[in-house]
DRENPA-3360 file (N, C-alpha, C; in nm, 2 decimals, always signed):
BEGIN
1 = MKSISVQD = +0.95/+1.11/-9.15/+1.05/+0.96/-9.19/+1.16/+1.17/-9.16 ~ +1.28/+1.11/-9.11/+1.36/+1.23/-9.04/+1.50/+1.24/-9.07 ~ +1.50/+1.30/-9.19/+1.58/+1.36/-9.21/+1.71/+1.48/-9.17 ~ +1.79/+1.37/-9.22/+1.91/+1.50/-9.20/+2.04/+1.55/-9.37 ~ +2.06/+1.62/-9.34/+2.14/+1.69/-9.44/+2.30/+1.66/-9.44 ~ +2.40/+1.64/-9.55/+2.55/+1.62/-9.54/+2.60/+1.73/-9.47 ~ +2.54/+1.88/-9.45/+2.67/+1.91/-9.38/+2.63/+1.88/-9.28 ~ +2.49/+1.87/-9.22/+2.46/+1.84/-9.12/+2.49/+1.72/-9.03;
9 = LAALGDTA = +2.52/+1.65/-9.10/+2.54/+1.50/-9.07/+2.70/+1.51/-9.04 ~ +2.80/+1.56/-9.08/+2.95/+1.65/-9.19/+2.95/+1.67/-8.99 ~ +2.89/+1.75/-8.99/+2.90/+1.82/-8.89/+2.95/+1.71/-8.68 ~ +2.87/+1.64/-8.76/+2.82/+1.54/-8.61/+2.96/+1.43/-8.60 ~ +3.04/+1.41/-8.65/+3.19/+1.46/-8.61/+3.19/+1.20/-8.69 ~ +3.32/+1.16/-8.66/+3.33/+1.05/-8.67/+3.24/+0.95/-8.56 ~ +3.16/+1.03/-8.54/+3.07/+0.93/-8.39/+2.97/+0.92/-8.46 ~ +2.93/+0.94/-8.55/+2.77/+0.94/-8.62/+2.80/+0.76/-8.68;
17 = EIVDVRED = +2.64/+0.66/-8.64/+2.67/+0.56/-8.74/+2.61/+0.65/-8.84 ~ +2.64/+0.53/-8.95/+2.67/+0.52/-9.13/+2.62/+0.44/-9.17 ~ +2.52/+0.40/-9.21/+2.49/+0.25/-9.28/+2.43/+0.29/-9.40 ~ +2.49/+0.22/-9.51/+2.50/+0.27/-9.62/+2.41/+0.17/-9.78 ~ +2.36/+0.15/-9.76/+2.26/+0.09/-9.84/+2.29/+0.05/-10.04 ~ +2.31/+0.13/-10.03/+2.37/+0.11/-10.20/+2.43/-0.07/-10.21 ~ +2.45/-0.12/-10.37/+2.49/-0.20/-10.35/+2.66/-0.26/-10.35 ~ +2.73/-0.33/-10.36/+2.83/-0.37/-10.29/+2.90/-0.33/-10.41;
25 = DEYAEIRV = +2.89/-0.31/-10.55/+3.02/-0.22/-10.64/+3.00/-0.08/-10.59 ~ +2.85/-0.01/-10.58/+2.83/+0.17/-10.54/+2.91/+0.16/-10.43 ~ +2.99/+0.06/-10.32/+3.00/+0.13/-10.21/+3.16/+0.05/-10.23 ~ +3.28/+0.00/-10.34/+3.32/+0.00/-10.34/+3.40/+0.08/-10.44 ~ +3.33/+0.16/-10.50/+3.36/+0.31/-10.57/+3.38/+0.38/-10.51 ~ +3.28/+0.48/-10.43/+3.29/+0.56/-10.33/+3.25/+0.54/-10.20 ~ +3.33/+0.57/-10.11/+3.16/+0.51/-9.96/+3.21/+0.65/-9.84 ~ +3.19/+0.71/-9.77/+3.19/+0.75/-9.64/+3.30/+0.71/-9.53;
33 = PGARSIPL = +3.43/+0.77/-9.52/+3.51/+0.62/-9.40/+3.45/+0.59/-9.28 ~ +3.42/+0.49/-9.28/+3.33/+0.43/-9.11/+3.20/+0.40/-9.18 ~ +3.14/+0.43/-9.28/+2.98/+0.35/-9.31/+2.98/+0.23/-9.33 ~ +2.93/+0.20/-9.27/+2.89/-0.02/-9.23/+2.80/+0.03/-9.36 ~ +2.84/-0.13/-9.50/+2.82/-0.14/-9.57/+2.67/-0.23/-9.57 ~ +2.57/-0.16/-9.57/+2.39/-0.34/-9.63/+2.32/-0.27/-9.68 ~ +2.36/-0.38/-9.80/+2.28/-0.32/-9.89/+2.14/-0.30/-9.92 ~ +2.07/-0.31/-9.95/+1.93/-0.31/-9.97/+1.85/-0.40/-9.98;
41 = SRFAQSLP = +1.92/-0.41/-10.12/+1.88/-0.61/-10.17/+1.86/-0.71/-10.07 ~ +1.98/-0.70/-10.00/+1.98/-0.78/-9.88/+1.95/-0.74/-9.67 ~ +1.89/-0.57/-9.74/+1.86/-0.51/-9.58/+1.77/-0.57/-9.48 ~ +1.71/-0.67/-9.49/+1.65/-0.73/-9.41/+1.73/-0.84/-9.29 ~ +1.76/-0.91/-9.42/+1.79/-1.08/-9.37/+1.91/-1.01/-9.35 ~ +1.96/-0.87/-9.37/+2.12/-0.84/-9.27/+2.04/-0.76/-9.10 ~ +1.90/-0.71/-9.12/+1.84/-0.62/-9.05/+2.06/-0.65/-8.90 ~ +2.03/-0.78/-8.87/+2.12/-0.82/-8.69/+2.31/-0.72/-8.71;
49 = EVPASGTV = +2.29/-0.66/-8.82/+2.41/-0.56/-8.86/+2.35/-0.42/-8.76 ~ +2.27/-0.38/-8.82/+2.25/-0.25/-8.77/+2.25/-0.25/-8.61 ~ +2.30/-0.14/-8.60/+2.33/-0.12/-8.47/+2.25/-0.06/-8.37 ~ +2.14/-0.16/-8.30/+2.02/-0.11/-8.17/+2.00/-0.01/-8.12 ~ +2.14/+0.05/-8.05/+2.11/+0.14/-8.03/+2.17/+0.27/-8.08 ~ +2.13/+0.38/-8.03/+2.13/+0.48/-8.06/+2.12/+0.56/-8.22 ~ +2.14/+0.64/-8.25/+2.02/+0.69/-8.48/+2.13/+0.63/-8.55 ~ +2.09/+0.59/-8.59/+2.17/+0.56/-8.75/+2.09/+0.68/-8.88;
57 = YVMCAAGG = +2.28/+0.70/-8.95/+2.20/+0.76/-9.03/+2.24/+0.64/-9.21 ~ +2.11/+0.60/-9.29/+2.13/+0.60/-9.33/+2.14/+0.66/-9.50 ~ +2.25/+0.59/-9.60/+2.25/+0.65/-9.71/+2.30/+0.59/-9.81 ~ +2.26/+0.64/-9.94/+2.26/+0.60/-10.04/+2.34/+0.67/-10.14 ~ +2.26/+0.64/-10.29/+2.33/+0.75/-10.37/+2.34/+0.83/-10.39 ~ +2.20/+0.93/-10.40/+2.12/+1.04/-10.40/+1.99/+1.05/-10.24 ~ +1.89/+0.93/-10.22/+1.83/+0.93/-10.12/+1.70/+0.94/-10.10 ~ +1.67/+0.83/-10.26/+1.61/+0.74/-10.21/+1.59/+0.61/-10.20;
65 = RSAQATVY = +1.67/+0.53/-10.18/+1.74/+0.35/-10.18/+1.72/+0.40/-9.98 ~ +1.80/+0.51/-9.96/+1.79/+0.53/-9.76/+1.71/+0.59/-9.68 ~ +1.58/+0.60/-9.80/+1.42/+0.68/-9.67/+1.34/+0.55/-9.75 ~ +1.39/+0.45/-9.80/+1.28/+0.31/-9.82/+1.32/+0.25/-9.69 ~ +1.45/+0.23/-9.67/+1.55/+0.17/-9.54/+1.54/+0.20/-9.46 ~ +1.50/+0.42/-9.38/+1.52/+0.50/-9.32/+1.33/+0.41/-9.28 ~ +1.22/+0.43/-9.28/+1.13/+0.36/-9.29/+1.11/+0.19/-9.27 ~ +1.16/+0.18/-9.33/+1.20/+0.02/-9.29/+1.21/+0.01/-9.15;
73 = LEDQGYDA = +1.34/+0.07/-9.13/+1.43/+0.15/-8.95/+1.31/+0.14/-8.88 ~ +1.24/+0.27/-8.89/+1.17/+0.26/-8.79/+1.08/+0.21/-8.73 ~ +0.96/+0.19/-8.87/+0.87/+0.07/-8.84/+0.99/-0.09/-8.70 ~ +1.10/-0.11/-8.79/+1.19/-0.20/-8.70/+1.13/-0.12/-8.50 ~ +1.15/-0.03/-8.51/+1.17/+0.06/-8.36/+1.34/+0.10/-8.36 ~ +1.40/+0.07/-8.49/+1.52/+0.22/-8.48/+1.46/+0.38/-8.50 ~ +1.61/+0.45/-8.43/+1.65/+0.59/-8.39/+1.68/+0.58/-8.59 ~ +1.57/+0.61/-8.66/+1.65/+0.62/-8.83/+1.68/+0.72/-8.87;
81 = VNVTGGII = +1.77/+0.81/-8.95/+1.70/+0.89/-9.01/+1.83/+0.96/-9.21 ~ +1.71/+0.97/-9.23/+1.73/+1.00/-9.38/+1.86/+1.07/-9.44 ~ +1.96/+1.02/-9.48/+2.07/+1.17/-9.53/+2.08/+1.19/-9.66 ~ +2.01/+1.28/-9.70/+1.92/+1.37/-9.78/+2.05/+1.38/-9.93 ~ +2.04/+1.32/-10.00/+2.08/+1.37/-10.14/+2.19/+1.26/-10.11 ~ +2.28/+1.18/-10.00/+2.34/+1.05/-10.06/+2.53/+1.08/-10.06 ~ +2.55/+0.99/-10.13/+2.69/+1.03/-10.09/+2.75/+1.16/-10.24 ~ +2.59/+1.16/-10.36/+2.67/+1.26/-10.33/+2.70/+1.40/-10.38;
89 = EWDRNGHP = +2.56/+1.41/-10.27/+2.65/+1.48/-10.20/+2.71/+1.48/-10.14 ~ +2.76/+1.40/-10.03/+2.89/+1.45/-9.97/+2.95/+1.48/-10.03 ~ +2.93/+1.40/-10.12/+3.09/+1.43/-10.24/+3.10/+1.53/-10.27 ~ +2.98/+1.65/-10.32/+3.07/+1.75/-10.39/+3.00/+1.86/-10.34 ~ +2.99/+1.85/-10.19/+3.00/+1.95/-10.13/+3.17/+1.91/-10.00 ~ +3.20/+1.86/-10.06/+3.41/+1.82/-10.01/+3.41/+1.70/-9.92 ~ +3.32/+1.68/-9.83/+3.36/+1.65/-9.74/+3.38/+1.48/-9.73 ~ +3.57/+1.38/-9.67/+3.63/+1.32/-9.62/+3.49/+1.17/-9.75;
97 = VNRG = +3.61/+1.13/-9.86/+3.55/+1.00/-9.94/+3.69/+0.90/-9.94 ~ +3.62/+0.82/-9.90/+3.73/+0.70/-9.90/+3.71/+0.60/-10.11 ~ +3.77/+0.60/-10.16/+3.75/+0.54/-10.30/+3.79/+0.45/-10.37 ~ +3.74/+0.30/-10.44/+3.89/+0.22/-10.42/+3.86/+0.05/-10.33;
% end
């Protein structure tokens, strides 16, 4: 499984396709601007919502759930990368977030 730090992801800029696999209430609380919400609890059913081309960066709160989703996506033929540290590290490092 490929991984990326939040610093390296932020360096990619606004063009990075981020899929956030946290649940709806977590996503509503804090999220990366432009990230697509596809909760892990319904991830398999929502696979058509995952961009089929290009690299998909998968994020959760700290990296555990996103690792599961990344492995699943890789098994389905996607170019998926786990974001280590998740939204917690993203926010802690001062990268932009939307709240509420």
